[in-house]
Structure formats: structure tokens, C-alpha cells
C-alpha positions in Angstrom: -24.4 42.7 8.5 -22.7 43.4 5.2 -22.3 40.9 2.4 -18.6 40.4 2.9 -19.0 39.3 6.6 -21.9 37.0 5.7 -19.7 35.3 3.0 -16.9 34.9 5.5 -19.3 33.2 8.0 -20.6 31.0 5.1 -17.0 30.0 4.3 -16.3 29.1 7.9 -19.5 27.1 8.0 -18.6 25.3 4.8 -15.2 24.3 6.1 -16.7 23.2 9.4 -19.2 20.9 7.5 -16.3 19.5 5.4 -14.2 18.9 8.6 -17.1 17.2 10.4 -17.8 15.1 7.3 -14.1 14.0 7.2 -14.2 13.1 10.9 -17.4 11.2 10.4 -16.0 9.3 7.4 -12.8 8.5 9.4 -14.8 7.2 12.4 -17.3 5.1 10.4 -14.8 3.5 8.0 -12.1 1.1 9.1 -9.4 2.7 7.0 -5.9 3.1 8.2 -4.7 6.7 7.6 -0.9 6.6 7.8 -0.6 10.1 6.4 0.3 11.5 9.8 3.8 10.0 9.8 6.4 12.8 9.9 8.3 11.7 6.8 5.1 11.7 4.8 4.1 15.1 6.0 7.6 16.5 5.1 7.4 14.9 1.7 4.0 16.4 0.9 5.1 19.8 2.1 8.3 19.6 0.1 6.5 18.5 -3.1 3.9 21.2 -2.7 6.7 23.9 -2.2 8.5 22.5 -5.3 5.2 22.7 -7.2 4.7 26.3 -6.0 8.2 27.3 -7.3 7.7 25.6 -10.6 4.4 27.2 -11.2 5.7 30.6 -10.1 8.4 30.4 -12.8 5.9 29.1 -15.4 3.6 32.1 -14.6 6.5 34.5 -15.0 7.6 33.0 -18.3 4.0 33.1 -19.7 3.5 36.7 -18.5 6.8 37.7 -20.2 5.6 35.9 -23.4 2.6 38.2 -23.3 4.8 41.2 -22.8 3.6 42.0 -19.3 6.1 44.0 -17.3 5.6 42.1 -14.1 8.5 41.9 -11.6 9.7 38.6 -10.0 8.6 39.7 -6.5 5.2 40.8 -7.8 4.7 37.5 -9.6 5.8 35.6 -6.4 3.2 37.6 -4.4 0.5 37.0 -7.0 1.3 33.2 -7.1 1.3 33.1 -3.3 -2.0 34.9 -3.0 -3.5 32.7 -5.7 -2.4 29.6 -3.8 -3.8 30.9 -0.5 -7.0 32.0 -2.1 -7.5 28.6 -3.7 -6.7 26.8 -0.5 -8.7 29.0 2.0 -11.3 30.6 -0.2 -14.4 29.1 -1.6 -14.0 27.6 -5.1 -11.1 29.0 -7.1 -10.9 32.4 -5.3 -7.2 32.7 -5.9 -7.5 32.1 -9.6 -10.2 34.8 -9.8 -8.0 37.2 -7.8 -5.1 36.6 -10.3 -7.4 37.2 -13.3 -8.7 40.4 -11.7 -5.3 41.7 -10.7 -3.8 41.1 -14.2 -6.8 42.8 -15.8 -6.7 45.8 -13.6 -2.9 46.4 -13.5 -1.8 45.2 -16.9 -5.1 45.2 -19.0 -4.5 41.4 -19.5 -7.7 40.1 -21.1 -9.7 37.4 -19.4 -9.6 35.3 -22.6 -5.8 35.2 -22.5 -5.9 34.4 -18.8 -8.3 31.5 -19.4 -6.1 30.1 -22.2 -2.9 30.1 -20.1 -4.9 28.8 -17.1 -6.3 25.9 -19.1 -2.8 25.2 -20.4 -1.4 25.0 -16.8 -4.3 22.8 -15.6 -3.7 20.5 -18.5 0.0 20.3 -17.8 -0.8 19.6 -14.1 -3.3 16.9 -15.0 -0.8 15.2 -17.4 2.1 15.2 -15.0 -0.1 14.1 -12.0 -1.5 11.2 -14.1 2.0 10.3 -15.4 3.4 10.1 -11.8 0.4 8.0 -10.7 0.9 5.8 -13.8 4.6 5.3 -12.8 3.7 4.6 -9.2 1.0 2.0 -10.2 3.3 0.4 -12.7 6.1 -0.3 -10.3 4.3 -1.1 -7.1 2.3 -4.2 -6.1 -0.2 -2.5 -3.8 -3.4 -3.2 -5.6 -5.1 -6.3 -7.1 -4.2 -7.0 -10.7 -7.6 -6.3 -12.1 -8.0 -3.0 -10.3 -4.5 -2.0 -11.1 -4.9 -2.6 -14.9 -8.2 -0.7 -14.9 -6.5 2.3 -13.2 -3.6 2.1 -15.6 -5.9 2.2 -18.6 -7.8 5.2 -17.1 -4.5 7.0 -16.5 -3.4 6.4 -20.0 -6.7 7.8 -21.3 -6.3 10.9 -19.1 -2.7 11.4 -20.4 -3.8 11.0 -24.0 -6.7 13.5 -23.6 -4.2 15.9 -21.9 -1.9 15.6 -24.9 -4.7 16.0 -27.4 -6.4 18.9 -25.6 -4.4 21.6 -27.5 -5.6 20.1 -30.8 -9.1 19.9 -29.5 -9.0 23.5 -28.2 -7.8 24.6 -31.7 -10.8 22.8 -33.3 -13.3 24.3 -30.8 -11.8 27.8 -31.3 -12.6 27.6 -35.0 -16.3 27.3 -34.4 -18.3 30.4 -35.5 -20.2 30.5 -32.2 -17.1 31.4 -30.3 -15.8 34.1 -32.7 -16.4 37.8 -32.1 -18.3 39.8 -34.8 
């Protein structure tokens, strides 16, 4: 059996273990999962699609800033394959595919890819934390002590996200990371 087929079987086994673990957790804990309501499912799908469209446009703008001659349709396909690879593949397969595709087709360096990837992940972290912060601020779901602890943690995450560009500039000035 070749390596690719073994990896596919390993992926299937891994997803099966995760699924069994989720079912086991659900059955042993008395938690109400109301996520299967149709309005919630449509909201999640709609938000994920909006996220996909926004990131597709961000990718296109970043690629054009780096003078890559990538077409909109090609970028949409790349973003789609990246999403599907990250969702169904092991680890960040879709991200690896994007980096490899850009390197092979446009000679886009891995270092540039990592820098724009870190930027997008930081942006995602900031906005996700900000939305959670707003939701926690204007709801009365949790106990006051837990709520204030979560708000402080979210503020810390947002601050780190905002300062990450400054921190990255400081780290990049270290002699260890510079090429000779």
C-alpha cells in the first residue's frame, strides 16, 4: 500500500476517533446542545460564507500588493481549496497547499506567505475576540465573576493582537533571523 493511501486511512481513523470522542463527551456530560436548531445552523453557515468571501477578497488584495498576476477565479479556487483542505485534511493542509501553489506558480516566497498568513490569523483573532467581548458585555448569560475574568482575557488577547505587528518588527531585527 502506498504512502498516500495509508495517510488517507490515517485521516479517516483520526476523524473517527474525534467523532467517537465527541459522542462520548455528549453522552457522559449533561450539557444541552441547542446548536441543532435550524436558525442557528443557517446563521453559522451564513457567517462562515461571509468569512469566506471577506478572506477571499483580502487574499486577492494582498496578492496584488505583492504584484502577483492572479485572477479572481483562480484566487477563489485557491481560497476554496484552502478552506476545504483545512477542514477535511489533517492539520493545516489547505494552508500548505496555498503556500505550495503560490511558490510553484508565482515564485512567491514562503517567508512572504508566512508574513501574510500571520497577519490574517492575527486579524481573525482580533475580530473574533472583539465579537466575543461585545457578546459578553451585553449579555447576562454567565456569572459575574466568570464574565469579568473572560472580559479581561479577551481584552488581553485583543491588546496582544494589536501589538503583534510591533512585536514582529522587533523579532525580525534579531541577528539570528537575518540571512547572511
